[in-house]
PQR file of N, CA, C, O and H, with PARSE charges and radii, in Angstrom:
ATOM      1  N   UNK A   1     106.602 -23.513 222.879 -0.4000 1.5000
ATOM      2  CA  UNK A   1     106.065 -24.588 222.064 -0.0000 2.0000
ATOM      3  C   UNK A   1     107.230 -25.174 221.256  0.5500 1.7000
ATOM      4  O   UNK A   1     107.997 -24.451 220.620 -0.5500 1.4000
ATOM      5  N   UNK A   2     107.331 -26.441 221.301 -0.4000 1.5000
ATOM      6  CA  UNK A   2     108.410 -27.112 220.569 -0.0000 2.0000
ATOM      7  C   UNK A   2     107.941 -27.511 219.166  0.5500 1.7000
ATOM      8  O   UNK A   2     106.750 -27.461 218.858 -0.5500 1.4000
ATOM      9  H   UNK A   2     106.709 -27.029 221.818  0.4000 1.0000
ATOM     10  N   UNK A   3     108.877 -27.899 218.344 -0.4000 1.5000
ATOM     11  CA  UNK A   3     108.536 -28.353 217.001 -0.0000 2.0000
ATOM     12  C   UNK A   3     107.680 -29.613 217.059  0.5500 1.7000
ATOM     13  O   UNK A   3     106.858 -29.852 216.175 -0.5500 1.4000
ATOM     14  H   UNK A   3     109.844 -27.940 218.594  0.4000 1.0000
ATOM     15  N   UNK A   4     107.874 -30.411 218.094 -0.4000 1.5000
ATOM     16  CA  UNK A   4     107.069 -31.635 218.259 -0.0000 2.0000
ATOM     17  C   UNK A   4     105.629 -31.283 218.591  0.5500 1.7000
ATOM     18  O   UNK A   4     104.700 -31.941 218.123 -0.5500 1.4000
ATOM     19  H   UNK A   4     108.543 -30.217 218.812  0.4000 1.0000
ATOM     20  N   UNK A   5     105.441 -30.237 219.405 -0.4000 1.5000
ATOM     21  CA  UNK A   5     104.084 -29.786 219.707 -0.0000 2.0000
ATOM     22  C   UNK A   5     103.385 -29.291 218.440  0.5500 1.7000
ATOM     23  O   UNK A   5     102.218 -29.601 218.202 -0.5500 1.4000
ATOM     24  H   UNK A   5     106.196 -29.703 219.786  0.4000 1.0000
ATOM     25  N   UNK A   6     104.100 -28.533 217.646 -0.4000 1.5000
ATOM     26  CA  UNK A   6     103.539 -28.025 216.392 -0.0000 2.0000
ATOM     27  C   UNK A   6     103.185 -29.186 215.472  0.5500 1.7000
ATOM     28  O   UNK A   6     102.129 -29.172 214.838 -0.5500 1.4000
ATOM     29  H   UNK A   6     105.049 -28.281 217.840  0.4000 1.0000
ATOM     30  N   UNK A   7     104.036 -30.171 215.394 -0.4000 1.5000
ATOM     31  CA  UNK A   7     103.770 -31.340 214.555 -0.0000 2.0000
ATOM     32  C   UNK A   7     102.498 -32.058 215.002  0.5500 1.7000
ATOM     33  O   UNK A   7     101.700 -32.490 214.170 -0.5500 1.4000
ATOM     34  H   UNK A   7     104.893 -30.182 215.909  0.4000 1.0000
ATOM     35  N   UNK A   8     102.311 -32.186 216.320 -0.4000 1.5000
ATOM     36  CA  UNK A   8     101.102 -32.833 216.842 -0.0000 2.0000
ATOM     37  C   UNK A   8      99.849 -32.025 216.506  0.5500 1.7000
ATOM     38  O   UNK A   8      98.813 -32.583 216.142 -0.5500 1.4000
ATOM     39  H   UNK A   8     102.960 -31.836 216.996  0.4000 1.0000
ATOM     40  N   UNK A   9      99.960 -30.710 216.634 -0.4000 1.5000
ATOM     41  CA  UNK A   9      98.795 -29.851 216.320 -0.0000 2.0000
ATOM     42  C   UNK A   9      98.434 -29.992 214.840  0.5500 1.7000
ATOM     43  O   UNK A   9      97.259 -30.136 214.500 -0.5500 1.4000
ATOM     44  H   UNK A   9     100.801 -30.256 216.929  0.4000 1.0000
ATOM     45  N   UNK A  10      99.437 -29.952 213.958 -0.4000 1.5000
ATOM     46  CA  UNK A  10      99.166 -30.071 212.531 -0.0000 2.0000
ATOM     47  C   UNK A  10      98.574 -31.442 212.202  0.5500 1.7000
ATOM     48  O   UNK A  10      97.682 -31.546 211.361 -0.5500 1.4000
ATOM     49  H   UNK A  10     100.391 -29.835 214.234  0.4000 1.0000
ATOM     50  N   UNK A  11      99.060 -32.476 212.852 -0.4000 1.5000
ATOM     51  CA  UNK A  11      98.514 -33.815 212.635 -0.0000 2.0000
ATOM     52  C   UNK A  11      97.045 -33.851 213.055  0.5500 1.7000
ATOM     53  O   UNK A  11      96.217 -34.438 212.359 -0.5500 1.4000
ATOM     54  H   UNK A  11      99.785 -32.392 213.535  0.4000 1.0000
ATOM     55  N   UNK A  12      96.723 -33.239 214.166 -0.4000 1.5000
ATOM     56  CA  UNK A  12      95.338 -33.169 214.634 -0.0000 2.0000
ATOM     57  C   UNK A  12      94.480 -32.389 213.643  0.5500 1.7000
ATOM     58  O   UNK A  12      93.372 -32.811 213.310 -0.5500 1.4000
ATOM     59  H   UNK A  12      97.396 -32.762 214.732  0.4000 1.0000
ATOM     60  N   UNK A  13      94.990 -31.249 213.169 -0.4000 1.5000
ATOM     61  CA  UNK A  13      94.232 -30.408 212.236 -0.0000 2.0000
ATOM     62  C   UNK A  13      93.992 -31.098 210.903  0.5500 1.7000
ATOM     63  O   UNK A  13      93.002 -30.801 210.234 -0.5500 1.4000
ATOM     64  H   UNK A  13      95.889 -30.906 213.439  0.4000 1.0000
ATOM     65  N   UNK A  14      94.875 -32.017 210.496 -0.4000 1.5000
ATOM     66  CA  UNK A  14      94.638 -32.745 209.245 -0.0000 2.0000
ATOM     67  C   UNK A  14      93.348 -33.557 209.336  0.5500 1.7000
ATOM     68  O   UNK A  14      92.615 -33.669 208.353 -0.5500 1.4000
ATOM     69  H   UNK A  14      95.679 -32.258 211.039  0.4000 1.0000
ATOM     70  N   UNK A  15      93.071 -34.115 210.490 -0.4000 1.5000
ATOM     71  CA  UNK A  15      91.846 -34.901 210.682 -0.0000 2.0000
ATOM     72  C   UNK A  15      90.661 -34.069 211.115  0.5500 1.7000
ATOM     73  O   UNK A  15      89.522 -34.399 210.785 -0.5500 1.4000
ATOM     74  H   UNK A  15      93.667 -34.025 211.289  0.4000 1.0000
ATOM     75  N   UNK A  16      90.905 -32.998 211.845 -0.4000 1.5000
ATOM     76  CA  UNK A  16      89.841 -32.141 212.380 -0.0000 2.0000
ATOM     77  C   UNK A  16      90.237 -30.678 212.205  0.5500 1.7000
ATOM     78  O   UNK A  16      90.691 -30.044 213.158 -0.5500 1.4000
ATOM     79  H   UNK A  16      91.830 -32.729 212.113  0.4000 1.0000
ATOM     80  N   UNK A  17      90.071 -30.138 211.009 -0.4000 1.5000
ATOM     81  CA  UNK A  17      90.479 -28.746 210.787 -0.0000 2.0000
ATOM     82  C   UNK A  17      89.642 -27.777 211.624  0.5500 1.7000
ATOM     83  O   UNK A  17      88.502 -28.084 211.975 -0.5500 1.4000
ATOM     84  H   UNK A  17      89.702 -30.652 210.235  0.4000 1.0000
ATOM     85  N   UNK A  18      90.201 -26.618 211.942 -0.4000 1.5000
ATOM     86  CA  UNK A  18      89.459 -25.618 212.709 -0.0000 2.0000
ATOM     87  C   UNK A  18      88.182 -25.201 211.968  0.5500 1.7000
ATOM     88  O   UNK A  18      88.200 -24.995 210.754 -0.5500 1.4000
ATOM     89  H   UNK A  18      91.127 -26.369 211.657  0.4000 1.0000
ATOM     90  N   UNK A  19      87.088 -25.081 212.702 -0.4000 1.5000
ATOM     91  CA  UNK A  19      85.786 -24.782 212.109 -0.0000 2.0000
ATOM     92  C   UNK A  19      85.797 -23.476 211.330  0.5500 1.7000
ATOM     93  O   UNK A  19      85.216 -23.403 210.247 -0.5500 1.4000
ATOM     94  H   UNK A  19      87.073 -25.249 213.688  0.4000 1.0000
ATOM     95  N   UNK A  20      86.445 -22.447 211.855 -0.4000 1.5000
ATOM     96  CA  UNK A  20      86.430 -21.158 211.161 -0.0000 2.0000
ATOM     97  C   UNK A  20      87.128 -21.262 209.798  0.5500 1.7000
ATOM     98  O   UNK A  20      86.762 -20.543 208.869 -0.5500 1.4000
ATOM     99  H   UNK A  20      86.917 -22.507 212.735  0.4000 1.0000
ATOM    100  N   UNK A  21      88.113 -22.134 209.667 -0.4000 1.5000
ATOM    101  CA  UNK A  21      88.777 -22.333 208.382 -0.0000 2.0000
ATOM    102  C   UNK A  21      87.846 -23.037 207.401  0.5500 1.7000
ATOM    103  O   UNK A  21      87.811 -22.688 206.221 -0.5500 1.4000
ATOM    104  H   UNK A  21      88.410 -22.718 210.422  0.4000 1.0000
ATOM    105  N   UNK A  22      87.096 -24.024 207.878 -0.4000 1.5000
ATOM    106  CA  UNK A  22      86.136 -24.724 207.022 -0.0000 2.0000
ATOM    107  C   UNK A  22      85.040 -23.787 206.529  0.5500 1.7000
ATOM    108  O   UNK A  22      84.690 -23.799 205.348 -0.5500 1.4000
ATOM    109  H   UNK A  22      87.125 -24.308 208.836  0.4000 1.0000
ATOM    110  N   UNK A  23      84.499 -22.973 207.437 -0.4000 1.5000
ATOM    111  CA  UNK A  23      83.431 -22.043 207.069 -0.0000 2.0000
ATOM    112  C   UNK A  23      83.938 -21.010 206.071  0.5500 1.7000
ATOM    113  O   UNK A  23      83.255 -20.698 205.096 -0.5500 1.4000
ATOM    114  H   UNK A  23      84.783 -22.962 208.396  0.4000 1.0000
ATOM    115  N   UNK A  24      85.135 -20.479 206.313 -0.4000 1.5000
ATOM    116  CA  UNK A  24      85.704 -19.497 205.396 -0.0000 2.0000
ATOM    117  C   UNK A  24      85.916 -20.093 204.009  0.5500 1.7000
ATOM    118  O   UNK A  24      85.643 -19.437 203.003 -0.5500 1.4000
ATOM    119  H   UNK A  24      85.690 -20.733 207.105  0.4000 1.0000
ATOM    120  N   UNK A  25      86.396 -21.319 203.950 -0.4000 1.5000
ATOM    121  CA  UNK A  25      86.605 -21.973 202.654 -0.0000 2.0000
ATOM    122  C   UNK A  25      85.267 -22.241 201.967  0.5500 1.7000
ATOM    123  O   UNK A  25      85.155 -22.061 200.755 -0.5500 1.4000
ATOM    124  H   UNK A  25      86.618 -21.851 204.767  0.4000 1.0000
ATOM    125  N   UNK A  26      84.263 -22.662 202.711 -0.4000 1.5000
ATOM    126  CA  UNK A  26      82.945 -22.942 202.150 -0.0000 2.0000
ATOM    127  C   UNK A  26      82.312 -21.672 201.566  0.5500 1.7000
ATOM    128  O   UNK A  26      81.707 -21.703 200.494 -0.5500 1.4000
ATOM    129  H   UNK A  26      84.354 -22.808 203.696  0.4000 1.0000
ATOM    130  N   UNK A  27      82.464 -20.546 202.297 -0.4000 1.5000
ATOM    131  CA  UNK A  27      81.873 -19.289 201.843 -0.0000 2.0000
ATOM    132  C   UNK A  27      82.737 -18.570 200.822  0.5500 1.7000
ATOM    133  O   UNK A  27      82.310 -17.570 200.246 -0.5500 1.4000
ATOM    134  H   UNK A  27      82.955 -20.521 203.167  0.4000 1.0000
ATOM    135  N   UNK A  28      83.944 -19.063 200.591 -0.4000 1.5000
ATOM    136  CA  UNK A  28      84.833 -18.425 199.625 -0.0000 2.0000
ATOM    137  C   UNK A  28      85.454 -17.144 200.130  0.5500 1.7000
ATOM    138  O   UNK A  28      85.828 -16.278 199.338 -0.5500 1.4000
ATOM    139  H   UNK A  28      84.291 -19.875 201.059  0.4000 1.0000
ATOM    140  N   UNK A  29      85.567 -17.013 201.439 -0.4000 1.5000
ATOM    141  CA  UNK A  29      86.137 -15.801 202.026 -0.0000 2.0000
ATOM    142  C   UNK A  29      87.620 -15.688 201.719  0.5500 1.7000
ATOM    143  O   UNK A  29      88.381 -16.640 201.893 -0.5500 1.4000
ATOM    144  H   UNK A  29      85.263 -17.717 202.082  0.4000 1.0000
ATOM    145  N   UNK A  30      88.016 -14.513 201.262 -0.4000 1.5000
ATOM    146  CA  UNK A  30      89.430 -14.204 201.053 -0.0000 2.0000
ATOM    147  C   UNK A  30      89.762 -12.986 201.912  0.5500 1.7000
ATOM    148  O   UNK A  30      89.074 -11.970 201.816 -0.5500 1.4000
ATOM    149  H   UNK A  30      87.398 -13.740 201.121  0.4000 1.0000
ATOM    150  N   UNK A  31      90.789 -13.061 202.741 -0.4000 1.5000
ATOM    151  CA  UNK A  31      91.132 -11.901 203.559 -0.0000 2.0000
ATOM    152  C   UNK A  31      91.556 -10.732 202.674  0.5500 1.7000
ATOM    153  O   UNK A  31      92.089 -10.931 201.582 -0.5500 1.4000
ATOM    154  H   UNK A  31      91.348 -13.886 202.819  0.4000 1.0000
ATOM    155  N   UNK A  32      91.312  -9.503 203.157 -0.4000 1.5000
ATOM    156  CA  UNK A  32      91.726  -8.349 202.346 -0.0000 2.0000
ATOM    157  C   UNK A  32      93.240  -8.325 202.194  0.5500 1.7000
ATOM    158  O   UNK A  32      93.962  -8.783 203.080 -0.5500 1.4000
ATOM    159  H   UNK A  32      90.879  -9.341 204.044  0.4000 1.0000
ATOM    160  N   UNK A  33      93.723  -7.794 201.074 -0.4000 1.5000
ATOM    161  CA  UNK A  33      95.168  -7.753 200.879 -0.0000 2.0000
ATOM    162  C   UNK A  33      95.845  -6.849 201.890  0.5500 1.7000
ATOM    163  O   UNK A  33      95.259  -5.875 202.363 -0.5500 1.4000
ATOM    164  H   UNK A  33      93.137  -7.423 200.354  0.4000 1.0000
ATOM    165  N   UNK A  34      97.063  -7.176 202.211 -0.4000 1.5000
ATOM    166  CA  UNK A  34      97.827  -6.347 203.134 -0.0000 2.0000
ATOM    167  C   UNK A  34      98.109  -4.997 202.482  0.5500 1.7000
ATOM    168  O   UNK A  34      98.445  -4.944 201.299 -0.5500 1.4000
ATOM    169  H   UNK A  34      97.538  -7.968 201.827  0.4000 1.0000
ATOM    170  N   UNK A  35      97.976  -3.901 203.240 -0.4000 1.5000
ATOM    171  CA  UNK A  35      98.257  -2.603 202.655 -0.0000 2.0000
ATOM    172  C   UNK A  35      99.752  -2.473 202.294  0.5500 1.7000
ATOM    173  O   UNK A  35     100.628  -3.018 202.966 -0.5500 1.4000
ATOM    174  H   UNK A  35      97.703  -3.944 204.201  0.4000 1.0000
ATOM    175  N   UNK A  36      99.991  -1.746 201.233 -0.4000 1.5000
ATOM    176  CA  UNK A  36     101.361  -1.521 200.800 -0.0000 2.0000
ATOM    177  C   UNK A  36     101.984  -0.470 201.709  0.5500 1.7000
ATOM    178  O   UNK A  36     101.417   0.606 201.897 -0.5500 1.4000
ATOM    179  H   UNK A  36      99.279  -1.304 200.687  0.4000 1.0000
ATOM    180  N   UNK A  37     103.122  -0.771 202.260 -0.4000 1.5000
ATOM    181  CA  UNK A  37     103.802   0.194 203.119 -0.0000 2.0000
ATOM    182  C   UNK A  37     105.163   0.505 202.515  0.5500 1.7000
ATOM    183  O   UNK A  37     105.842  -0.354 201.952 -0.5500 1.4000
ATOM    184  H   UNK A  37     103.582  -1.645 202.108  0.4000 1.0000
ATOM    185  N   UNK A  38     105.521   1.750 202.655 -0.4000 1.5000
ATOM    186  CA  UNK A  38     106.818   2.203 202.181 -0.0000 2.0000
ATOM    187  C   UNK A  38     107.530   2.837 203.356  0.5500 1.7000
ATOM    188  O   UNK A  38     107.013   3.767 203.976 -0.5500 1.4000
ATOM    189  H   UNK A  38     104.969   2.448 203.112  0.4000 1.0000
ATOM    190  N   UNK A  39     108.690   2.347 203.658 -0.4000 1.5000
ATOM    191  CA  UNK A  39     109.469   2.892 204.772 -0.0000 2.0000
ATOM    192  C   UNK A  39     110.098   4.209 204.355  0.5500 1.7000
ATOM    193  O   UNK A  39     110.460   4.381 203.191 -0.5500 1.4000
ATOM    194  H   UNK A  39     109.110   1.592 203.155  0.4000 1.0000
ATOM    195  N   UNK A  40     110.232   5.140 205.288 -0.4000 1.5000
ATOM    196  CA  UNK A  40     110.916   6.397 204.954 -0.0000 2.0000
ATOM    197  C   UNK A  40     112.324   6.104 204.452  0.5500 1.7000
ATOM    198  O   UNK A  40     113.002   5.200 204.940 -0.5500 1.4000
ATOM    199  H   UNK A  40     109.938   5.000 206.233  0.4000 1.0000
ATOM    200  N   UNK A  41     112.738   6.878 203.480 -0.4000 1.5000
ATOM    201  CA  UNK A  41     114.074   6.704 202.921 -0.0000 2.0000
ATOM    202  C   UNK A  41     114.801   8.034 202.957  0.5500 1.7000
ATOM    203  O   UNK A  41     114.251   9.045 203.393 -0.5500 1.4000
ATOM    204  H   UNK A  41     112.186   7.612 203.084  0.4000 1.0000
ATOM    205  N   UNK A  42     116.022   8.026 202.501 -0.4000 1.5000
ATOM    206  CA  UNK A  42     116.812   9.259 202.463 -0.0000 2.0000
ATOM    207  C   UNK A  42     116.148  10.285 201.537  0.5500 1.7000
ATOM    208  O   UNK A  42     116.240  11.490 201.775 -0.5500 1.4000
ATOM    209  H   UNK A  42     116.469   7.205 202.146  0.4000 1.0000
ATOM    210  N   UNK A  43     115.476   9.800 200.474 -0.4000 1.5000
ATOM    211  CA  UNK A  43     114.800  10.703 199.535 -0.0000 2.0000
ATOM    212  C   UNK A  43     113.513  11.273 200.131  0.5500 1.7000
ATOM    213  O   UNK A  43     113.077  12.363 199.759 -0.5500 1.4000
ATOM    214  H   UNK A  43     115.401   8.822 200.281  0.4000 1.0000
ATOM    215  N   UNK A  44     112.912  10.527 201.057 -0.4000 1.5000
ATOM    216  CA  UNK A  44     111.601  10.887 201.600 -0.0000 2.0000
ATOM    217  C   UNK A  44     111.611  10.707 203.122  0.5500 1.7000
ATOM    218  O   UNK A  44     110.955   9.799 203.633 -0.5500 1.4000
ATOM    219  H   UNK A  44     113.266   9.642 201.359  0.4000 1.0000
ATOM    220  N   UNK A  45     112.335  11.546 203.848 -0.4000 1.5000
ATOM    221  CA  UNK A  45     112.445  11.355 205.297 -0.0000 2.0000
ATOM    222  C   UNK A  45     111.123  11.536 206.044  0.5500 1.7000
ATOM    223  O   UNK A  45     110.971  11.021 207.152 -0.5500 1.4000
ATOM    224  H   UNK A  45     112.868  12.284 203.434  0.4000 1.0000
ATOM    225  N   UNK A  46     110.160  12.262 205.455 -0.4000 1.5000
ATOM    226  CA  UNK A  46     108.895  12.470 206.142 -0.0000 2.0000
ATOM    227  C   UNK A  46     107.958  11.277 206.017  0.5500 1.7000
ATOM    228  O   UNK A  46     107.015  11.144 206.797 -0.5500 1.4000
ATOM    229  H   UNK A  46     110.284  12.680 204.555  0.4000 1.0000
ATOM    230  N   UNK A  47     108.210  10.407 205.042 -0.4000 1.5000
ATOM    231  CA  UNK A  47     107.333   9.252 204.835 -0.0000 2.0000
ATOM    232  C   UNK A  47     106.073   9.582 204.069  0.5500 1.7000
ATOM    233  O   UNK A  47     105.134   8.786 204.054 -0.5500 1.4000
ATOM    234  H   UNK A  47     108.975  10.514 204.408  0.4000 1.0000
ATOM    235  N   UNK A  48     106.031  10.754 203.427 -0.4000 1.5000
ATOM    236  CA  UNK A  48     104.832  11.156 202.688 -0.0000 2.0000
ATOM    237  C   UNK A  48     104.554  10.223 201.516  0.5500 1.7000
ATOM    238  O   UNK A  48     103.413  10.109 201.068 -0.5500 1.4000
ATOM    239  H   UNK A  48     106.794  11.400 203.440  0.4000 1.0000
ATOM    240  N   UNK A  49     105.583   9.563 201.024 -0.4000 1.5000
ATOM    241  CA  UNK A  49     105.395   8.632 199.899 -0.0000 2.0000
ATOM    242  C   UNK A  49     104.433   7.513 200.241  0.5500 1.7000
ATOM    243  O   UNK A  49     103.619   7.124 199.402 -0.5500 1.4000
ATOM    244  H   UNK A  49     106.510   9.656 201.388  0.4000 1.0000
ATOM    245  N   UNK A  50     104.507   6.982 201.466 -0.4000 1.5000
ATOM    246  CA  UNK A  50     103.590   5.907 201.848 -0.0000 2.0000
ATOM    247  C   UNK A  50     102.170   6.428 201.967  0.5500 1.7000
ATOM    248  O   UNK A  50     101.226   5.696 201.669 -0.5500 1.4000
ATOM    249  H   UNK A  50     105.168   7.299 202.147  0.4000 1.0000
ATOM    250  N   UNK A  51     101.988   7.673 202.395 -0.4000 1.5000
ATOM    251  CA  UNK A  51     100.640   8.232 202.477 -0.0000 2.0000
ATOM    252  C   UNK A  51     100.068   8.432 201.073  0.5500 1.7000
ATOM    253  O   UNK A  51      98.889   8.167 200.840 -0.5500 1.4000
ATOM    254  H   UNK A  51     102.754   8.268 202.637  0.4000 1.0000
ATOM    255  N   UNK A  52     100.893   8.894 200.147 -0.4000 1.5000
ATOM    256  CA  UNK A  52     100.426   9.084 198.792 -0.0000 2.0000
ATOM    257  C   UNK A  52      99.996   7.756 198.181  0.5500 1.7000
ATOM    258  O   UNK A  52      99.017   7.704 197.437 -0.5500 1.4000
ATOM    259  H   UNK A  52     101.851   9.109 200.337  0.4000 1.0000
ATOM    260  N   UNK A  53     100.723   6.679 198.491 -0.4000 1.5000
ATOM    261  CA  UNK A  53     100.384   5.366 197.954 -0.0000 2.0000
ATOM    262  C   UNK A  53      99.043   4.860 198.477  0.5500 1.7000
ATOM    263  O   UNK A  53      98.399   4.040 197.822 -0.5500 1.4000
ATOM    264  H   UNK A  53     101.518   6.721 199.095  0.4000 1.0000
ATOM    265  N   UNK A  54      98.609   5.338 199.654 -0.4000 1.5000
ATOM    266  CA  UNK A  54      97.323   4.908 200.203 -0.0000 2.0000
ATOM    267  C   UNK A  54      96.144   5.505 199.446  0.5500 1.7000
ATOM    268  O   UNK A  54      95.040   4.964 199.493 -0.5500 1.4000
ATOM    269  H   UNK A  54      99.132   6.004 200.186  0.4000 1.0000
ATOM    270  N   UNK A  55      96.369   6.612 198.750 -0.4000 1.5000
ATOM    271  CA  UNK A  55      95.314   7.307 198.026 -0.0000 2.0000
ATOM    272  C   UNK A  55      95.758   7.505 196.575  0.5500 1.7000
ATOM    273  O   UNK A  55      96.050   8.627 196.163 -0.5500 1.4000
ATOM    274  H   UNK A  55      97.267   7.051 198.711  0.4000 1.0000
ATOM    275  N   UNK A  56      95.810   6.408 195.796 -0.4000 1.5000
ATOM    276  CA  UNK A  56      96.363   6.509 194.442 -0.0000 2.0000
ATOM    277  C   UNK A  56      95.570   7.422 193.510  0.5500 1.7000
ATOM    278  O   UNK A  56      96.140   8.006 192.588 -0.5500 1.4000
ATOM    279  H   UNK A  56      95.573   5.496 196.131  0.4000 1.0000
ATOM    280  N   UNK A  57      94.253   7.553 193.740 -0.4000 1.5000
ATOM    281  CA  UNK A  57      93.476   8.437 192.868 -0.0000 2.0000
ATOM    282  C   UNK A  57      93.469   9.877 193.372  0.5500 1.7000
ATOM    283  O   UNK A  57      92.896  10.755 192.728 -0.5500 1.4000
ATOM    284  H   UNK A  57      93.790   7.079 194.489  0.4000 1.0000
ATOM    285  N   UNK A  58      94.100  10.123 194.516 -0.4000 1.5000
ATOM    286  CA  UNK A  58      94.210  11.466 195.056 -0.0000 2.0000
ATOM    287  C   UNK A  58      93.027  11.885 195.906  0.5500 1.7000
ATOM    288  O   UNK A  58      93.071  12.949 196.522 -0.5500 1.4000
ATOM    289  H   UNK A  58      94.566   9.409 195.039  0.4000 1.0000
ATOM    290  N   UNK A  59      91.985  11.096 195.962 -0.4000 1.5000
ATOM    291  CA  UNK A  59      90.789  11.452 196.725 -0.0000 2.0000
ATOM    292  C   UNK A  59      90.823  10.784 198.092  0.5500 1.7000
ATOM    293  O   UNK A  59      91.069   9.583 198.210 -0.5500 1.4000
ATOM    294  H   UNK A  59      91.949  10.231 195.462  0.4000 1.0000
ATOM    295  N   UNK A  60      90.569  11.586 199.122 -0.4000 1.5000
ATOM    296  CA  UNK A  60      90.480  11.069 200.486 -0.0000 2.0000
ATOM    297  C   UNK A  60      89.005  11.058 200.846  0.5500 1.7000
ATOM    298  O   UNK A  60      88.373  12.111 200.932 -0.5500 1.4000
ATOM    299  H   UNK A  60      90.369  12.561 199.026  0.4000 1.0000
ATOM    300  N   UNK A  61      88.460   9.870 201.055 -0.4000 1.5000
ATOM    301  CA  UNK A  61      87.041   9.723 201.315 -0.0000 2.0000
ATOM    302  C   UNK A  61      86.815   9.432 202.798  0.5500 1.7000
ATOM    303  O   UNK A  61      87.637   8.775 203.436 -0.5500 1.4000
ATOM    304  H   UNK A  61      88.974   9.015 200.985  0.4000 1.0000
ATOM    305  N   UNK A  62      85.729   9.907 203.330 -0.4000 1.5000
ATOM    306  CA  UNK A  62      85.388   9.620 204.715 -0.0000 2.0000
ATOM    307  C   UNK A  62      84.240   8.641 204.761  0.5500 1.7000
ATOM    308  O   UNK A  62      83.504   8.461 203.791 -0.5500 1.4000
ATOM    309  H   UNK A  62      85.061  10.441 202.811  0.4000 1.0000
ATOM    310  N   UNK A  63      84.104   8.000 205.943 -0.4000 1.5000
ATOM    311  CA  UNK A  63      82.976   7.112 206.176 -0.0000 2.0000
ATOM    312  C   UNK A  63      83.052   5.877 205.489  0.5500 1.7000
ATOM    313  O   UNK A  63      82.152   5.046 205.612 -0.5500 1.4000
ATOM    314  H   UNK A  63      84.702   8.146 206.730  0.4000 1.0000
TER
END
């Protein structure tokens, strides 16, 4: 896809936006935030730090 193709698509969308975008805006839908990820470092080669950040209150819940 060239930059010209992208420009044409955006020009089309200005006049006729995608239906799912209109419905989401009408309903006030906000996508969930991206999860925080921490890459393994020299201090934490196992990557356990990123797992701890997923459960800040220390509780692992199922279901």
